[in-house]
N, C-alpha and C positions, 0 to 999 in steps of 0.2 A: 504493500499500500504506499500512499505518498506521505508527506508530513502531516501531522496532527499537532495543532497549536492550542493550548489550553491554560488554566490556571493552575499553578502549583503552590501550595503554602510554602514561603521561604524556609519554614521551620522544618518542613518534612525533607527527608533525604530523597534524592532520585531514585535510589533503589527501592525504598518504602513505596514510594508513589506508583512507579511502574508495577511493582508486584500487586499493589492494590487494584490499580485500574486496568491492568493488561494480563496479568498472570492468574486469573481465576477462572474455573471452569464449573459448570453446572453438571456435575457428575457425581455417581456414588463414590463413597470413600475409597473402595477397592480399585477405582479406575481414575482417581483424580490425581493428575501429574504433580509432582513434587519438586520445588525449587530446591537445589541442595548446595549451591555455590553461586558466587557472582564474582566479577572482575572488571576493572575500569580501564578505559584507554584515555587518550587525549580529548575525545570529544564522543565517547560512546560508553555503554555499559552492557555487559554480556551476563546471562544467567545460565547456569547448566540446569537443565530441567530434565528430571526422570519421568518418562512415560511408561507406566507399568503394561505388563501383557493385557490386563483387563482393558486398558484403554484401546489398544489395537483390535481387541475383540468387537468393539463398537464402531470402529472406523477401518479404513483400509490399512494394511499393513505398511511398514516403512520402505518397501519397495527396493530391497537389497542395498540400500545406501549404508546402512549400518549393519554391524554384526551384533546381534542381540546379545545382552548379558545372560549369565546362566539362568537366571529367573524369568527370562523372556522379555525384560524391559529394555529400554533403549534411552539413553541419556544424550541429548544434543544441546547445542549452544543456541539460545535465542538472544539476538543483538538488537539493541536500541541505539541509533544515532541521536544525539540530544543537541540542543541549542537553547539559547535564552528568549526564544519567542518573537514577538514582534517588538521592534525597537520602540521604546517610549511607553509601552502598553503595561498596565499593572494588571489588568484582566487576562491578558494572554501572554504570560511571562515564562512559559515553557513549551518547547517543541521537541517532538520525537518522532522517530521513523522506525518502524520495527521490521525485523527480517529473521532469518535464521542462517545458520553456517553454510547450508546448501545453496544459498543464493547468491553466493559471490560477494558478500560484504568486504569492503577494502579496509575498514578501519579495525585495527588490532586491539587487544586488551592484553593484560598481563597473563603469561602463559601458565600460571599456576592452575588456572580453571581447566586446563586441558587434561588434567589426570582424571577429572571426574567424567569425562565423555567416553561414550562407547566407540570402539573401534570401528573404522571405515571399511566397507567392502569394496576396495578400489578395482578389484578384478570385475565385479558384476554390477557396481553401483553406477556406472555411466558417469556423465559429465558432473552431475551434482555431487558425486563422491569426490571427484577431483577438485571441485571448487571448495567444498569443505575443507579438504586436505591443504589447499593453498592457503585458506585463511588460517589454519591451525599452524602452519609453517611461518605465516607472517606474524603470528602472536609470539613465537619463539625467537624470530628476529628482533621483534619490538622489545621484548624483555632483555635480550642479549645486548642490544644497543645501549640499554639503560645501565648496563654493568651488572646485572643480577640474573644467575641462573640456578633454578632449583635443579639438584642433580638426583634426589631421591624422594620418594613418596614419604609423607610424614604422618605420624600419629601422636596423639597428646603424650607429653612426657619422654618423648624418644628424640634423641639427637639426629639432626639432619645435616649433612653436608651441603654447604653453599658456596658456589664461586662468586667472587666479588672482584672481577677483573680490574676495575678502576680504583679499587681502595687498597686491598691487601690480597695476598694470594688466595687465602681460604680462611673459612670461618667455621667453628661449630655453633648451632642455634638450637635453643630449647623452645619447643612450641608447647604452649599450654592453652587450651580452650581455642584451638585453631588461629593463635596469634603468636607471632614471633616476639618473645618477650625479653630475651637477652642473648647475647652472642659472646664467644670467647675465641681468642686466636689459638690456633694450634700450638702446643709446646714447640719451642725452638724457633718459632717464626719471628714474632715480636716485630716492633716498628720502631725504628729509631733508637734501638738499644734498649727500649723499656721492656719490663717485665710483662708477659702476657697475662691478661686478667679479663674479668667480665666486663662488658660494656652494656649497660641496661639501655634498652630502646634505641640502639644504634642505628636502626633504620626506620623509616616510616612505616608504622604498622599496617597501613592500608595494602603495601605491597605484598605483606606476608599473611593476610587474613584468609585461611584456607578452608 
């Protein structure tokens, strides 16, 4: 669809607004899609949305674009381009355009969202699967250009190795509640001869909210 311009309470986050306005479905609980993660880019936001097998029982199957997970569900990215609405208008202060990863969106988001998405069937999925793969590759390049690459999947309380090419060679990060809360330099690396130690909130938490 094209751009939609509307009013958004400045106190409400973009993510909360879009989930409330656009990511609701009139379906029974067993078929209701679930928003499981989100990530932002320079002028867009993406949501990882899980569509359960019961959802596809009521609609056409995902046409081989994705390889379903073991439980028959498919998790894909829904992307919203955003802007500040009509210039000088208080009533129409927010604009968005919705699409999904198979539609060839050009705007990338932080690559952390990719670990939530179902695998693509590139052999049988046709052009739409290739478009989705191109978008995912763009997200990886976008995150790499910002100097941050997540190298391993993360669970609460487990250390994850992160490359920080523009800062120091490597870090260890502690993830609690899906948020990077502290990092520590690997022993023996150090910077400027200083002893390695914890650096609370060394990175903007928004980059690491998983």
